[in-house]
Z-matrix of the N, CA and C atoms (Angstrom, degrees):
N
C 1 1.520
C 2 1.396 1 110.31
N 3 1.263 2 120.13 1 -43.58
C 4 1.502 3 125.48 2 177.93
C 5 1.534 4 108.90 3 -65.42
N 6 1.311 5 114.90 4 -43.13
C 7 1.437 6 118.20 5 176.19
C 8 1.517 7 114.72 6 -60.54
N 9 1.205 8 114.68 7 -42.91
C 10 1.551 9 116.41 8 -178.01
C 11 1.477 10 110.66 9 -64.52
N 12 1.298 11 115.28 10 -36.99
C 13 1.503 12 122.50 11 178.83
C 14 1.558 13 111.70 12 -60.34
N 15 1.311 14 111.54 13 -45.85
C 16 1.485 15 125.87 14 -177.84
C 17 1.573 16 108.28 15 -62.05
N 18 1.354 17 113.99 16 -46.70
C 19 1.493 18 122.57 17 -178.51
C 20 1.581 19 112.35 18 -66.71
N 21 1.362 20 112.91 19 -32.33
C 22 1.533 21 117.32 20 176.06
C 23 1.559 22 112.56 21 -68.02
N 24 1.348 23 108.62 22 -47.88
C 25 1.527 24 111.18 23 175.94
C 26 1.486 25 117.07 24 -61.69
N 27 1.365 26 116.00 25 -34.18
C 28 1.374 27 119.08 26 176.84
C 29 1.512 28 116.54 27 -68.47
N 30 1.385 29 115.92 28 -38.24
C 31 1.432 30 118.62 29 169.96
C 32 1.477 31 115.19 30 -64.67
N 33 1.301 32 116.82 31 -35.32
C 34 1.469 33 118.50 32 -179.16
C 35 1.480 34 112.86 33 -69.64
N 36 1.380 35 114.35 34 -36.25
C 37 1.511 36 115.92 35 173.96
C 38 1.504 37 115.67 36 -69.16
N 39 1.322 38 113.20 37 -33.18
C 40 1.514 39 118.56 38 174.84
C 41 1.499 40 111.71 39 -65.65
N 42 1.318 41 113.01 40 -42.24
C 43 1.552 42 116.07 41 179.11
C 44 1.471 43 114.05 42 -64.09
N 45 1.375 44 111.86 43 -38.97
C 46 1.524 45 119.36 44 -174.58
C 47 1.514 46 102.59 45 -70.66
N 48 1.310 47 119.04 46 -41.11
C 49 1.621 48 121.16 47 -175.21
C 50 1.519 49 106.50 48 -65.93
N 51 1.359 50 117.53 49 -42.32
C 52 1.475 51 119.45 50 -174.37
C 53 1.534 52 107.09 51 -69.67
N 54 1.345 53 121.62 52 -39.35
C 55 1.426 54 124.32 53 175.45
C 56 1.533 55 115.07 54 -61.48
N 57 1.354 56 114.26 55 -38.33
C 58 1.465 57 118.92 56 175.52
C 59 1.475 58 112.75 57 -70.55
N 60 1.286 59 119.45 58 -35.92
C 61 1.432 60 124.22 59 178.33
C 62 1.533 61 111.04 60 -65.24
N 63 1.428 62 112.84 61 -43.31
C 64 1.431 63 116.06 62 178.50
C 65 1.551 64 114.53 63 -65.17
N 66 1.382 65 116.39 64 -37.81
C 67 1.410 66 119.83 65 174.98
C 68 1.508 67 114.49 66 -58.86
N 69 1.406 68 110.12 67 -45.48
C 70 1.512 69 115.95 68 -178.19
C 71 1.551 70 111.17 69 -62.03
N 72 1.337 71 118.31 70 -37.85
C 73 1.438 72 123.10 71 177.22
C 74 1.555 73 113.19 72 -59.95
N 75 1.419 74 111.32 73 -47.12
C 76 1.385 75 112.84 74 -178.95
C 77 1.592 76 112.44 75 -66.22
N 78 1.331 77 114.69 76 -36.89
C 79 1.475 78 113.09 77 175.90
C 80 1.453 79 117.89 78 -62.27
N 81 1.439 80 113.49 79 -36.57
C 82 1.420 81 112.77 80 177.99
C 83 1.485 82 111.57 81 -70.51
N 84 1.284 83 121.51 82 -33.78
C 85 1.369 84 124.93 83 175.59
C 86 1.484 85 113.14 84 -57.82
N 87 1.300 86 115.73 85 -45.53
C 88 1.444 87 122.53 86 -176.99
C 89 1.587 88 110.34 87 -64.18
N 90 1.412 89 111.53 88 -39.87
C 91 1.452 90 115.62 89 177.48
C 92 1.431 91 116.50 90 -62.56
N 93 1.379 92 112.30 91 -37.61
C 94 1.468 93 120.18 92 175.18
C 95 1.493 94 114.37 93 -66.16
N 96 1.294 95 115.34 94 -38.90
C 97 1.513 96 118.61 95 -179.46
C 98 1.575 97 109.86 96 -67.88
N 99 1.391 98 112.58 97 -42.05
C 100 1.590 99 117.49 98 -179.70
C 101 1.553 100 106.02 99 -65.93
N 102 1.333 101 119.49 100 -33.58
C 103 1.498 102 119.74 101 178.21
C 104 1.534 103 109.64 102 -65.24
N 105 1.353 104 116.12 103 -45.26
C 106 1.528 105 119.84 104 -175.70
C 107 1.567 106 107.32 105 -65.25
N 108 1.355 107 116.01 106 -40.87
C 109 1.477 108 116.83 107 177.65
C 110 1.475 109 114.57 108 -60.56
N 111 1.366 110 112.41 109 -48.60
C 112 1.531 111 115.98 110 176.19
C 113 1.591 112 111.83 111 -56.28
N 114 1.385 113 118.46 112 -44.56
C 115 1.374 114 118.10 113 -178.97
C 116 1.514 115 108.64 114 -62.99
N 117 1.392 116 119.45 115 -42.68
C 118 1.376 117 118.73 116 178.97
C 119 1.474 118 118.88 117 -60.77
N 120 1.391 119 116.32 118 -39.13
C 121 1.374 120 123.50 119 174.12
C 122 1.473 121 114.63 120 -62.02
N 123 1.335 122 113.82 121 -44.33
C 124 1.423 123 123.99 122 174.55
C 125 1.424 124 118.33 123 -59.19
N 126 1.344 125 113.18 124 -38.76
C 127 1.544 126 120.20 125 174.08
C 128 1.486 127 113.02 126 -69.15
N 129 1.326 128 116.07 127 -39.21
C 130 1.531 129 120.69 128 179.45
C 131 1.528 130 108.36 129 -67.04
N 132 1.351 131 120.53 130 -41.97
C 133 1.427 132 122.70 131 174.12
C 134 1.485 133 114.07 132 -54.90
N 135 1.269 134 112.83 133 -47.38
C 136 1.501 135 122.99 134 -176.45
C 137 1.462 136 109.25 135 -64.58
N 138 1.403 137 119.76 136 -42.03
C 139 1.441 138 121.98 137 177.92
C 140 1.442 139 111.18 138 -67.00
N 141 1.413 140 118.65 139 -37.14
C 142 1.458 141 120.69 140 176.95
C 143 1.516 142 112.07 141 -61.90
N 144 1.373 143 114.92 142 -42.52
C 145 1.469 144 118.03 143 -178.10
C 146 1.505 145 109.29 144 -67.30
N 147 1.290 146 116.50 145 -33.16
C 148 1.525 147 120.64 146 -176.97
C 149 1.592 148 106.63 147 -69.05
N 150 1.357 149 111.09 148 -40.65
C 151 1.612 150 110.42 149 -179.99
C 152 1.457 151 113.85 150 -68.56
N 153 1.390 152 112.75 151 -37.88
C 154 1.513 153 114.09 152 175.18
C 155 1.511 154 113.90 153 -67.43
N 156 1.248 155 116.91 154 -30.54
C 157 1.532 156 116.29 155 177.06
C 158 1.495 157 107.77 156 -77.42
N 159 1.255 158 121.00 157 -34.11
C 160 1.606 159 119.95 158 179.52
C 161 1.494 160 105.48 159 -65.09
N 162 1.409 161 117.92 160 -45.68
C 163 1.403 162 120.81 161 -173.37
C 164 1.540 163 111.11 162 -63.48
N 165 1.371 164 117.33 163 -39.15
C 166 1.425 165 125.72 164 -177.81
C 167 1.589 166 106.53 165 -65.71
N 168 1.320 167 119.05 166 -45.44
C 169 1.474 168 121.39 167 178.77
C 170 1.480 169 111.92 168 -63.86
N 171 1.401 170 117.15 169 -35.62
C 172 1.372 171 122.79 170 -176.34
C 173 1.584 172 107.91 171 -68.16
N 174 1.357 173 121.05 172 -46.36
C 175 1.389 174 124.06 173 172.41
C 176 1.527 175 109.75 174 -58.75
N 177 1.317 176 122.81 175 -41.63
C 178 1.398 177 123.73 176 -177.41
C 179 1.502 178 111.53 177 -63.02
N 180 1.392 179 116.46 178 -40.33
C 181 1.368 180 122.67 179 175.91
C 182 1.453 181 115.58 180 -60.95
N 183 1.391 182 112.37 181 -39.57
C 184 1.504 183 121.29 182 179.63
C 185 1.542 184 108.27 183 -70.36
N 186 1.285 185 116.03 184 -36.71
C 187 1.551 186 118.87 185 179.87
C 188 1.552 187 105.41 186 -69.34
N 189 1.251 188 122.50 187 -39.13
C 190 1.503 189 125.17 188 179.52
C 191 1.507 190 107.65 189 -63.81
N 192 1.355 191 116.08 190 -42.49
C 193 1.456 192 116.91 191 -177.06
C 194 1.611 193 111.94 192 -66.78
N 195 1.353 194 113.33 193 -40.12
C 196 1.493 195 118.61 194 -174.73
C 197 1.550 196 110.14 195 -64.62
N 198 1.367 197 114.42 196 -42.74
C 199 1.444 198 125.24 197 -173.41
C 200 1.504 199 112.59 198 -83.33
N 201 1.409 200 113.34 199 -2.70
C 202 1.500 201 113.53 200 -175.89
C 203 1.475 202 117.03 201 59.06
N 204 1.324 203 117.43 202 31.74
C 205 1.424 204 125.77 203 -179.44
C 206 1.448 205 115.08 204 -82.72
N 207 1.275 206 122.41 205 130.95
C 208 1.433 207 127.98 206 175.97
C 209 1.494 208 112.49 207 -98.26
N 210 1.299 209 120.74 208 10.94
C 211 1.399 210 128.53 209 179.16
C 212 1.518 211 108.16 210 -70.52
N 213 1.335 212 116.39 211 156.43
C 214 1.400 213 119.62 212 -179.95
C 215 1.644 214 110.67 213 -118.75
N 216 1.303 215 117.71 214 -27.98
C 217 1.465 216 124.75 215 -177.26
C 218 1.464 217 105.42 216 -86.13
N 219 1.321 218 118.58 217 148.60
C 220 1.469 219 129.95 218 178.40
C 221 1.514 220 113.46 219 -53.83
N 222 1.342 221 111.43 220 -43.78
C 223 1.424 222 118.74 221 -176.31
C 224 1.495 223 111.38 222 -70.32
N 225 1.401 224 116.72 223 -41.41
C 226 1.510 225 118.82 224 175.68
C 227 1.525 226 110.84 225 -62.94
N 228 1.282 227 117.93 226 -45.01
C 229 1.453 228 120.98 227 -177.41
C 230 1.555 229 111.01 228 -57.17
N 231 1.367 230 117.30 229 -39.58
C 232 1.485 231 124.34 230 -178.95
C 233 1.602 232 106.44 231 -69.02
N 234 1.384 233 119.06 232 -40.11
C 235 1.418 234 119.86 233 -179.69
C 236 1.524 235 110.61 234 -69.16
N 237 1.257 236 119.59 235 -39.01
C 238 1.491 237 122.76 236 170.50
C 239 1.501 238 114.04 237 -59.58
N 240 1.286 239 115.52 238 -42.08
C 241 1.445 240 121.49 239 174.42
C 242 1.577 241 114.19 240 -59.00
N 243 1.345 242 110.90 241 -40.96
C 244 1.502 243 114.55 242 -178.23
C 245 1.544 244 107.42 243 -69.98
N 246 1.370 245 117.73 244 -37.60
C 247 1.493 246 119.11 245 178.51
C 248 1.532 247 110.61 246 -61.35
N 249 1.385 248 113.41 247 -46.12
C 250 1.423 249 121.04 248 179.27
C 251 1.489 250 113.56 249 -53.37
N 252 1.370 251 113.73 250 -44.51
C 253 1.457 252 117.25 251 -176.29
C 254 1.493 253 108.62 252 -70.32
N 255 1.295 254 119.36 253 -37.69
C 256 1.489 255 123.00 254 177.41
C 257 1.497 256 110.98 255 -61.47
N 258 1.317 257 119.55 256 -41.70
C 259 1.437 258 123.10 257 174.78
C 260 1.468 259 110.88 258 -65.81
N 261 1.221 260 123.72 259 -38.48
C 262 1.454 261 126.94 260 174.59
C 263 1.585 262 111.70 261 -58.15
N 264 1.333 263 115.31 262 -45.46
C 265 1.438 264 126.21 263 175.52
C 266 1.559 265 109.05 264 -54.38
N 267 1.402 266 112.63 265 -53.35
C 268 1.509 267 115.61 266 -179.38
C 269 1.498 268 115.45 267 -60.66
N 270 1.441 269 111.68 268 -35.33
C 271 1.528 270 118.44 269 177.10
C 272 1.492 271 110.77 270 -62.36
N 273 1.332 272 116.00 271 -44.21
C 274 1.470 273 123.62 272 -177.02
C 275 1.512 274 108.68 273 -65.18
N 276 1.367 275 116.48 274 -42.50
C 277 1.495 276 119.71 275 178.20
C 278 1.580 277 110.31 276 -60.96
N 279 1.343 278 113.13 277 -48.82
C 280 1.437 279 114.16 278 176.19
C 281 1.458 280 116.94 279 -54.67
N 282 1.356 281 112.19 280 -44.06
C 283 1.414 282 117.29 281 -179.56
C 284 1.549 283 113.83 282 -64.02
N 285 1.365 284 115.38 283 -38.41
C 286 1.444 285 115.83 284 175.33
C 287 1.510 286 112.62 285 -63.96
N 288 1.392 287 115.30 286 -36.91
C 289 1.449 288 118.81 287 -179.95
C 290 1.576 289 109.42 288 -63.97
N 291 1.315 290 116.17 289 -44.14
C 292 1.487 291 121.90 290 178.21
C 293 1.586 292 107.76 291 -58.46
N 294 1.309 293 117.92 292 -48.68
C 295 1.431 294 120.57 293 179.43
C 296 1.565 295 114.84 294 -56.26
N 297 1.413 296 108.47 295 -44.31
C 298 1.530 297 112.29 296 -177.96
C 299 1.617 298 109.66 297 -69.91
N 300 1.346 299 114.57 298 -33.46
C 301 1.461 300 117.85 299 177.95
C 302 1.506 301 109.48 300 -67.86
N 303 1.292 302 119.37 301 -38.68
C 304 1.466 303 120.64 302 178.97
C 305 1.462 304 113.52 303 -67.88
N 306 1.361 305 114.24 304 -37.11
C 307 1.531 306 116.89 305 175.30
C 308 1.391 307 114.02 306 -66.22
N 309 1.397 308 117.87 307 -38.66
C 310 1.463 309 123.81 308 176.31
C 311 1.509 310 113.11 309 -61.97
N 312 1.376 311 112.85 310 -47.59
C 313 1.476 312 119.57 311 -179.63
C 314 1.515 313 110.15 312 -59.40
N 315 1.332 314 113.78 313 -46.19
C 316 1.483 315 121.98 314 175.82
C 317 1.508 316 113.61 315 -55.13
N 318 1.324 317 116.14 316 -48.75
C 319 1.463 318 117.73 317 -177.75
C 320 1.586 319 113.43 318 -74.66
N 321 1.407 320 113.86 319 -14.04
C 322 1.463 321 118.49 320 -179.93
C 323 1.528 322 114.73 321 -90.89
N 324 1.303 323 112.50 322 -12.71
C 325 1.542 324 122.51 323 -175.80
C 326 1.571 325 108.41 324 -55.00
N 327 1.295 326 120.49 325 -38.24
C 328 1.387 327 120.85 326 -173.36
C 329 1.600 328 109.65 327 -86.72
N 330 1.276 329 118.20 328 -6.03
C 331 1.456 330 120.59 329 -179.71
C 332 1.547 331 113.21 330 -78.34
N 333 1.346 332 114.27 331 140.48
C 334 1.582 333 110.81 332 -178.88
C 335 1.439 334 111.13 333 -70.07
N 336 1.358 335 115.35 334 157.53
C 337 1.423 336 124.45 335 -177.83
C 338 1.544 337 110.61 336 -116.78
N 339 1.267 338 115.73 337 116.80
C 340 1.527 339 117.82 338 -179.41
C 341 1.477 340 107.60 339 -123.04
N 342 1.433 341 114.02 340 124.73
C 343 1.382 342 122.07 341 -179.06
C 344 1.551 343 108.34 342 -122.97
N 345 1.326 344 116.86 343 134.96
C 346 1.535 345 119.20 344 -179.74
C 347 1.532 346 104.89 345 -132.49
N 348 1.332 347 108.76 346 124.52
C 349 1.518 348 117.43 347 -177.54
C 350 1.578 349 104.67 348 -115.61
N 351 1.365 350 117.74 349 132.64
C 352 1.434 351 126.31 350 -177.83
C 353 1.540 352 104.64 351 -84.41
N 354 1.361 353 113.87 352 126.36
C 355 1.417 354 119.80 353 178.97
C 356 1.549 355 103.65 354 -106.83
N 357 1.378 356 120.22 355 -167.92
C 358 1.438 357 120.77 356 -175.57
C 359 1.560 358 109.66 357 -65.06
N 360 1.314 359 119.77 358 -53.04
C 361 1.416 360 125.80 359 -178.91
C 362 1.456 361 115.62 360 -124.36
N 363 1.294 362 118.27 361 17.84
C 364 1.410 363 121.18 362 -173.16
C 365 1.552 364 109.67 363 -159.85
N 366 1.454 365 116.63 364 -175.07
C 367 1.463 366 119.39 365 179.30
C 368 1.457 367 105.42 366 -130.47
N 369 1.405 368 112.80 367 141.92
C 370 1.500 369 120.08 368 169.04
C 371 1.430 370 108.99 369 -99.46
N 372 1.391 371 115.24 370 119.50
C 373 1.472 372 120.21 371 -166.82
C 374 1.506 373 106.45 372 -119.88
N 375 1.286 374 120.05 373 122.27
C 376 1.484 375 132.65 374 174.44
C 377 1.486 376 111.51 375 -111.03
N 378 1.398 377 115.64 376 124.89
C 379 1.363 378 117.89 377 179.52
C 380 1.566 379 107.31 378 -130.13
N 381 1.330 380 119.65 379 127.31
C 382 1.486 381 121.47 380 -178.16
C 383 1.546 382 107.74 381 -133.54
N 384 1.326 383 118.69 382 132.27
C 385 1.430 384 122.81 383 170.28
C 386 1.521 385 106.84 384 -141.10
N 387 1.363 386 110.40 385 135.88
C 388 1.458 387 118.93 386 177.11
C 389 1.526 388 111.46 387 -58.08
N 390 1.321 389 115.16 388 -39.10
C 391 1.451 390 120.07 389 -177.84
C 392 1.488 391 112.58 390 -108.23
N 393 1.317 392 117.60 391 121.42
C 394 1.433 393 122.64 392 176.81
C 395 1.517 394 111.08 393 -95.73
N 396 1.276 395 113.63 394 130.52
C 397 1.445 396 120.38 395 178.73
C 398 1.542 397 111.57 396 -116.43
N 399 1.312 398 115.38 397 148.09
C 400 1.497 399 119.51 398 -176.21
C 401 1.547 400 111.56 399 -63.06
N 402 1.362 401 111.83 400 133.65
C 403 1.356 402 118.06 401 -175.82
C 404 1.519 403 117.91 402 82.69
N 405 1.326 404 118.19 403 7.41
C 406 1.521 405 120.08 404 179.12
C 407 1.517 406 110.99 405 -70.61
N 408 1.321 407 117.37 406 -37.00
C 409 1.472 408 116.76 407 178.76
C 410 1.411 409 112.24 408 -66.43
N 411 1.423 410 116.84 409 -41.69
C 412 1.426 411 116.89 410 -179.77
C 413 1.559 412 111.52 411 -65.50
N 414 1.313 413 112.73 412 -34.67
C 415 1.587 414 116.45 413 178.92
C 416 1.482 415 108.48 414 -66.27
N 417 1.221 416 122.65 415 -45.15
C 418 1.406 417 124.65 416 177.32
C 419 1.569 418 113.61 417 -59.62
N 420 1.353 419 116.54 418 -47.76
C 421 1.403 420 120.04 419 175.32
C 422 1.490 421 116.61 420 -58.22
N 423 1.327 422 112.75 421 -41.62
C 424 1.448 423 120.81 422 176.82
C 425 1.571 424 108.63 423 -64.37
N 426 1.182 425 123.98 424 -34.99
C 427 1.408 426 125.97 425 174.05
C 428 1.499 427 113.56 426 -64.70
N 429 1.380 428 117.79 427 -42.50
C 430 1.450 429 119.18 428 170.20
C 431 1.434 430 116.02 429 -59.52
N 432 1.379 431 117.09 430 -37.39
C 433 1.470 432 119.92 431 175.26
C 434 1.602 433 110.82 432 -64.72
N 435 1.273 434 116.35 433 -41.12
C 436 1.414 435 120.59 434 -176.75
C 437 1.498 436 108.67 435 -65.87
N 438 1.337 437 119.91 436 -36.90
C 439 1.475 438 123.45 437 175.45
C 440 1.411 439 114.02 438 -71.24
N 441 1.396 440 119.00 439 -21.83
C 442 1.406 441 119.11 440 -176.88
C 443 1.464 442 114.43 441 92.69
N 444 1.356 443 112.88 442 25.82
C 445 1.524 444 123.64 443 175.63
C 446 1.455 445 113.10 444 -96.39
N 447 1.276 446 116.43 445 125.23
C 448 1.456 447 124.83 446 173.92
C 449 1.564 448 109.41 447 -91.30
N 450 1.270 449 117.87 448 118.37
C 451 1.434 450 123.60 449 179.92
C 452 1.499 451 111.74 450 -70.29
N 453 1.244 452 123.05 451 105.65
C 454 1.487 453 128.05 452 -176.46
C 455 1.518 454 109.56 453 -86.15
N 456 1.254 455 119.76 454 -34.77
C 457 1.415 456 125.50 455 -179.82
C 458 1.442 457 113.72 456 -156.43
N 459 1.299 458 122.63 457 140.08
C 460 1.478 459 121.64 458 -179.34
C 461 1.582 460 112.41 459 -152.88
N 462 1.287 461 115.87 460 147.42
C 463 1.396 462 120.72 461 174.18
C 464 1.611 463 106.09 462 -137.73
N 465 1.289 464 111.94 463 132.48
C 466 1.449 465 117.78 464 -171.48
C 467 1.592 466 112.03 465 -136.99
N 468 1.342 467 112.52 466 144.43
C 469 1.497 468 117.23 467 174.92
C 470 1.495 469 103.91 468 -137.76
N 471 1.359 470 111.42 469 130.37
C 472 1.564 471 118.99 470 -176.01
C 473 1.512 472 108.83 471 -125.95
N 474 1.299 473 124.11 472 8.99
C 475 1.446 474 125.20 473 -176.52
C 476 1.577 475 114.75 474 -55.27
N 477 1.274 476 113.21 475 -69.95
C 478 1.417 477 119.04 476 178.34
C 479 1.579 478 110.17 477 -103.37
N 480 1.399 479 109.14 478 -72.27
C 481 1.430 480 114.04 479 172.99
C 482 1.580 481 109.56 480 -93.62
N 483 1.358 482 114.35 481 164.31
C 484 1.468 483 118.11 482 177.20
C 485 1.535 484 106.65 483 -94.90
N 486 1.347 485 117.73 484 132.16
C 487 1.333 486 121.84 485 172.39
C 488 1.663 487 110.85 486 -141.41
N 489 1.247 488 108.92 487 124.77
C 490 1.562 489 114.49 488 -176.90
C 491 1.525 490 108.45 489 -128.21
N 492 1.328 491 111.10 490 128.68
C 493 1.489 492 111.87 491 174.97
C 494 1.566 493 102.52 492 -123.49
N 495 1.277 494 117.86 493 125.38
C 496 1.548 495 116.97 494 -174.22
C 497 1.474 496 109.96 495 -144.28
N 498 1.303 497 117.80 496 150.71
C 499 1.460 498 124.32 497 172.67
C 500 1.465 499 108.53 498 -116.71
N 501 1.298 500 110.65 499 118.96
C 502 1.536 501 115.70 500 -173.80
C 503 1.528 502 108.04 501 -124.20
N 504 1.363 503 114.71 502 137.33
C 505 1.454 504 123.79 503 179.57
C 506 1.550 505 110.30 504 -110.99
N 507 1.232 506 120.22 505 150.20
C 508 1.480 507 124.01 506 178.57
C 509 1.440 508 109.32 507 -69.78
N 510 1.322 509 115.05 508 136.60
C 511 1.417 510 121.68 509 172.97
C 512 1.434 511 114.16 510 -74.45
N 513 1.394 512 116.80 511 136.80
C 514 1.453 513 117.42 512 -178.65
C 515 1.518 514 114.87 513 -62.43
N 516 1.263 515 118.94 514 -26.03
C 517 1.401 516 125.00 515 174.44
C 518 1.525 517 112.69 516 -69.86
N 519 1.275 518 120.13 517 -15.41
C 520 1.532 519 120.56 518 -177.14
C 521 1.506 520 106.93 519 -74.37
N 522 1.324 521 112.93 520 122.25
C 523 1.415 522 116.60 521 178.70
C 524 1.474 523 114.79 522 -80.61
N 525 1.222 524 120.62 523 -35.31
C 526 1.518 525 127.11 524 -177.23
C 527 1.485 526 107.82 525 -92.41
N 528 1.430 527 114.97 526 131.79
C 529 1.523 528 117.32 527 178.53
C 530 1.613 529 105.00 528 -76.96
N 531 1.334 530 112.03 529 140.38
C 532 1.406 531 117.39 530 172.98
C 533 1.468 532 113.98 531 -111.08
N 534 1.341 533 119.10 532 163.53
C 535 1.478 534 121.54 533 -179.21
C 536 1.490 535 112.43 534 -133.71
N 537 1.256 536 122.86 535 177.77
C 538 1.388 537 127.88 536 -170.88
C 539 1.589 538 108.10 537 -66.93
N 540 1.259 539 119.07 538 -36.79
C 541 1.553 540 121.12 539 178.22
C 542 1.474 541 109.18 540 -67.01
N 543 1.343 542 122.44 541 -37.55
C 544 1.404 543 118.17 542 -178.86
C 545 1.581 544 112.76 543 -71.40
N 546 1.351 545 117.03 544 -35.10
C 547 1.408 546 120.78 545 175.39
C 548 1.533 547 113.35 546 -64.24
N 549 1.291 548 115.59 547 -46.35
C 550 1.476 549 124.94 548 175.47
C 551 1.492 550 111.43 549 -51.38
N 552 1.356 551 116.75 550 -53.35
C 553 1.456 552 120.22 551 178.52
C 554 1.405 553 117.79 552 -66.27
N 555 1.296 554 118.71 553 -31.69
C 556 1.471 555 124.14 554 178.66
C 557 1.623 556 107.87 555 -72.02
N 558 1.228 557 117.06 556 -45.65
C 559 1.461 558 122.23 557 179.30
C 560 1.565 559 109.65 558 -63.20
N 561 1.317 560 117.14 559 -46.62
C 562 1.458 561 118.13 560 178.51
C 563 1.537 562 113.47 561 -64.05
N 564 1.378 563 120.20 562 -26.60
C 565 1.440 564 123.44 563 175.02
C 566 1.489 565 106.06 564 -75.06
N 567 1.238 566 124.31 565 -37.99
C 568 1.467 567 131.25 566 -176.48
C 569 1.635 568 102.87 567 -62.37
N 570 1.336 569 118.78 568 -49.51
C 571 1.433 570 121.89 569 -172.95
C 572 1.526 571 107.97 570 -67.40
N 573 1.466 572 116.28 571 -41.36
C 574 1.427 573 124.12 572 175.87
C 575 1.581 574 108.71 573 -56.39
N 576 1.264 575 118.27 574 -54.50
C 577 1.475 576 121.98 575 -176.09
C 578 1.632 577 108.27 576 -59.65
N 579 1.291 578 116.94 577 -44.10
C 580 1.344 579 118.52 578 177.45
C 581 1.571 580 117.57 579 -60.03
N 582 1.325 581 110.40 580 -46.11
C 583 1.421 582 116.82 581 175.57
C 584 1.470 583 113.66 582 -62.28
N 585 1.276 584 118.21 583 -38.00
C 586 1.480 585 124.20 584 179.52
C 587 1.498 586 109.74 585 -66.12
N 588 1.292 587 117.80 586 -46.19
C 589 1.493 588 120.40 587 179.47
C 590 1.510 589 112.69 588 -59.83
N 591 1.379 590 112.98 589 -41.55
C 592 1.485 591 117.82 590 177.12
C 593 1.412 592 112.14 591 -63.36
N 594 1.360 593 120.32 592 -36.34
C 595 1.442 594 119.97 593 -176.00
C 596 1.499 595 110.18 594 -72.78
N 597 1.407 596 116.38 595 -37.38
C 598 1.462 597 121.94 596 174.91
C 599 1.606 598 113.08 597 -57.00
N 600 1.380 599 110.83 598 -41.02
C 601 1.507 600 114.47 599 179.53
C 602 1.498 601 112.17 600 -65.01
N 603 1.398 602 116.81 601 -35.00
C 604 1.477 603 119.37 602 -179.20
C 605 1.517 604 108.78 603 -73.85
């Protein structure tokens, strides 16, 4: 009876010890697995950061190359890039201005050119128009008469383009003084009227 009781207690302790040993083994295995997972995640994050850093420096090197920068630090490269962009903007602005000027010059080529230079007691008048229209010379001379200008000397060509070079003096009967700007405006208006009437006839 006593022996049976002792054997039962011995089997109970053995079972308890075996159960405890099994639980301990499982706990150690779980800890090792968690440690492996953490190391793997840490390595992946580190690799990702390295890739991002490498990509950033690759772009920085490309920017340095494009802008012809000799800087070594990140801040200096960015400053050089900003200056480069500003220079490009200025070049684009100048190019747009040149294009606009070229277009304006091209559109103004067909416009008549009238220059009036004030001499001591007279005016030197030059009139040039790429297109000569019938009656243009008469229209200009009538304008001189209306202004009170006496034509002292004149040379004119009306074959292809119209070109008039004249020296006109103020008539003594002219009560109002005239100036170069008044003559220029009047001649330009005469050319415009003649060109307009020719276009209407066509």
